[in-house]
C-alpha positions as CSV (number, residue, x, y, z in Angstrom):
1,M,86.0,175.2,-125.7
2,P,83.6,172.6,-124.0
3,F,81.0,173.7,-121.5
4,E,82.3,173.3,-118.0
5,P,79.3,174.0,-115.6
6,E,81.5,174.3,-112.5
7,S,83.4,177.2,-114.0
8,V,80.6,179.1,-115.7
9,T,80.2,182.7,-114.6
10,A,77.2,185.0,-114.3
11,A,78.9,187.4,-116.7
12,E,79.0,184.7,-119.4
13,I,75.4,183.9,-118.9
14,R,74.4,187.5,-118.7
15,T,76.0,188.1,-122.1
16,F,73.7,185.6,-123.7
17,L,70.7,186.8,-121.8
18,E,71.3,190.4,-123.0
19,G,71.7,189.2,-126.6
20,P,69.9,186.3,-128.2
21,A,67.7,185.5,-125.2
22,Q,66.6,189.1,-124.5
23,A,63.0,188.4,-125.6
24,D,62.7,185.5,-123.1
25,V,64.0,187.8,-120.3
26,K,61.5,190.5,-121.3
27,A,58.7,187.9,-121.3
28,V,59.5,186.8,-117.7
29,Q,59.7,190.5,-116.6
30,I,56.4,191.3,-118.2
31,L,54.7,188.3,-116.6
32,H,56.2,189.1,-113.3
33,S,54.9,192.7,-113.5
34,A,51.5,191.7,-114.6
35,L,51.1,189.3,-111.7
36,M,52.3,192.1,-109.3
37,M,49.9,194.7,-110.8
38,G,46.9,192.4,-110.3
39,I,47.7,192.2,-106.7
40,V,48.4,195.9,-106.3
41,V,45.1,196.9,-108.0
42,F,42.9,194.5,-106.1
43,T,44.6,195.3,-102.8
44,G,44.2,199.0,-103.5
45,L,40.5,198.4,-104.2
46,S,40.1,196.5,-101.0
47,L,41.8,199.2,-98.9
48,G,39.9,201.9,-100.6
49,L,36.5,200.3,-100.0
50,G,37.5,199.7,-96.4
51,L,38.2,203.3,-95.9
52,A,35.4,204.7,-98.0
53,L,32.4,202.5,-97.3
54,H,30.4,202.6,-94.1
55,P,27.6,200.0,-94.5
56,P,26.0,198.6,-91.4
57,E,27.6,195.4,-90.2
58,Q,25.7,192.4,-91.4
59,K,24.5,189.7,-89.0
60,D,27.1,187.0,-88.4
61,A,29.5,188.7,-90.9
62,E,32.2,189.1,-88.3
63,F,32.3,185.3,-87.8
64,L,32.8,184.8,-91.5
65,V,35.5,187.4,-91.7
66,R,37.2,185.9,-88.6
67,M,37.2,182.5,-90.3
68,L,38.6,183.9,-93.6
69,S,41.3,185.7,-91.6
70,L,42.3,182.4,-89.8
71,V,42.4,180.6,-93.1
72,N,44.5,183.4,-94.5
73,A,46.9,183.2,-91.6
74,A,47.3,179.5,-92.1
75,M,47.3,179.4,-95.9
76,T,49.8,182.1,-96.5
77,P,52.9,180.5,-95.0
78,T,51.8,177.1,-96.4
79,L,51.5,178.5,-99.9
80,V,54.8,180.3,-99.6
81,L,56.6,177.2,-98.5
82,V,54.9,175.0,-101.1
83,G,55.7,177.5,-103.8
84,L,59.4,177.6,-102.8
85,F,59.7,173.9,-102.6
86,I,57.7,172.9,-105.7
87,S,59.3,175.5,-107.9
88,S,62.8,174.6,-106.9
89,Q,62.1,170.9,-107.4
90,A,60.5,171.7,-110.8
91,L,63.7,173.5,-111.9
92,R,66.2,171.1,-110.3
93,G,65.0,168.0,-112.2
94,P,65.5,169.1,-115.8
95,M,68.5,171.3,-114.9
96,H,70.7,168.2,-114.3
97,A,70.0,166.9,-117.8
98,I,70.3,170.4,-119.4
99,T,73.7,170.9,-117.7
100,S,75.1,167.6,-118.7
101,D,73.8,167.9,-122.4
102,A,75.0,171.5,-122.9
103,D,78.1,172.0,-125.1
104,S,78.3,175.8,-124.5
105,V,77.0,178.5,-122.3
106,A,74.6,179.6,-125.0
107,T,73.2,176.1,-125.3
108,F,72.8,175.8,-121.6
109,V,71.0,179.1,-121.3
110,E,68.8,178.5,-124.3
111,H,67.6,175.2,-122.9
112,A,67.5,176.3,-119.2
113,L,65.3,179.3,-119.8
114,G,62.1,177.2,-120.4
115,P,62.3,175.3,-117.0
116,L,63.3,178.6,-115.3
117,K,60.2,180.4,-116.7
118,G,58.0,177.5,-115.7
119,A,59.4,177.4,-112.1
120,W,59.1,181.2,-111.9
121,I,55.4,181.1,-113.0
122,L,54.6,178.3,-110.6
123,R,56.1,180.0,-107.6
124,H,54.6,183.4,-108.3
125,A,51.1,182.1,-109.1
126,L,51.0,180.5,-105.7
127,L,52.2,183.7,-104.1
128,E,49.6,185.7,-106.0
129,G,46.9,183.3,-104.8
130,A,47.9,183.9,-101.2
131,A,47.9,187.7,-101.7
132,L,44.6,187.7,-103.5
133,F,43.0,185.6,-100.7
134,G,44.2,188.2,-98.1
135,A,42.9,191.0,-100.2
136,T,39.5,189.2,-100.7
137,A,39.1,188.7,-97.0
138,C,39.6,192.5,-96.5
139,F,37.3,193.2,-99.5
140,L,34.5,191.1,-98.0
141,A,35.0,192.6,-94.6
142,S,34.6,196.1,-96.2
143,T,31.4,195.3,-98.1
144,M,29.8,193.6,-95.1
145,G,30.5,196.4,-92.7
146,V,32.8,194.4,-90.5
147,I,36.1,196.2,-91.1
148,Q,34.6,199.6,-90.1
149,E,33.6,198.1,-86.7
150,H,36.6,195.8,-86.3
151,P,39.6,197.5,-88.0
152,V,41.9,194.6,-86.9
153,Y,40.8,192.8,-90.1
154,F,42.9,195.2,-92.1
155,A,45.7,192.9,-91.0
156,N,44.6,190.6,-93.9
157,L,46.3,193.2,-96.2
158,A,49.6,192.2,-94.7
159,T,49.6,189.2,-97.0
160,P,49.4,191.1,-100.2
161,G,51.8,193.7,-98.8
162,L,54.4,191.1,-98.1
163,V,53.9,189.4,-101.5
164,I,54.2,192.8,-103.3
165,A,57.4,193.4,-101.4
166,W,58.6,190.0,-102.5
167,F,57.7,190.7,-106.1
168,V,59.5,194.1,-106.0
169,L,62.6,192.8,-104.3
170,G,62.7,189.7,-106.5
171,F,62.2,191.4,-109.8
172,P,63.8,189.2,-112.5
173,R,66.5,191.6,-113.6
174,T,68.9,190.2,-116.2
175,A,71.7,190.0,-113.5
176,R,69.4,188.1,-111.1
177,L,68.4,185.6,-113.8
178,A,72.1,185.2,-114.8
179,E,73.0,184.4,-111.1
180,I,70.1,182.0,-110.7
181,L,71.2,180.1,-113.9
182,R,74.9,180.2,-112.8
183,R,73.9,178.6,-109.4
184,Q,71.8,176.0,-111.2
185,A,74.7,175.2,-113.6
186,T,77.3,174.9,-110.9
187,G,75.1,173.0,-108.6
188,T,75.3,175.6,-105.8
189,A,71.6,176.4,-105.7
190,G,70.1,176.3,-102.3
191,A,67.0,174.3,-101.5
192,F,64.7,177.2,-102.3
193,W,66.7,179.1,-104.8
194,V,64.9,179.9,-108.0
């Protein structure tokens, strides 16, 4: 039976993902977890230092931390939107050719996993960058004695907190990957769906 992208189901794709492509799924899951753990560890370190250290506030350090906080506030939504847009565009381009060249669900999934992994890595690397910047701002505020005098700068940890929540909620379970690939095959993917 020829491959009809409009009628492919997530169950058909999932069957292939749980079988021959299981190693690729595990690779995406391991990479996703590793990126998330880096954020968790550094954010925990930043929070711990902020609560444990009590150095005197350095001269003009509050101005630097304020600037870092403003950059964090502007950069985070920018990186999130850029990550969503670029990764969906990076996936959408090759997906049309893959869908039209596929002769079966197995062929489609086999060829679609590469671009999907690339888009996934691209998006999550940008998100990780935003999270680590927020944690770094908090880390510097802690070591320069600013956060102890101005606890409002703990708000920089909202960025890694939101990104960690995104990573947890968006964990690449096999069913999620199958649904993403189904939407790509049928052409029903939204503008930011990856």
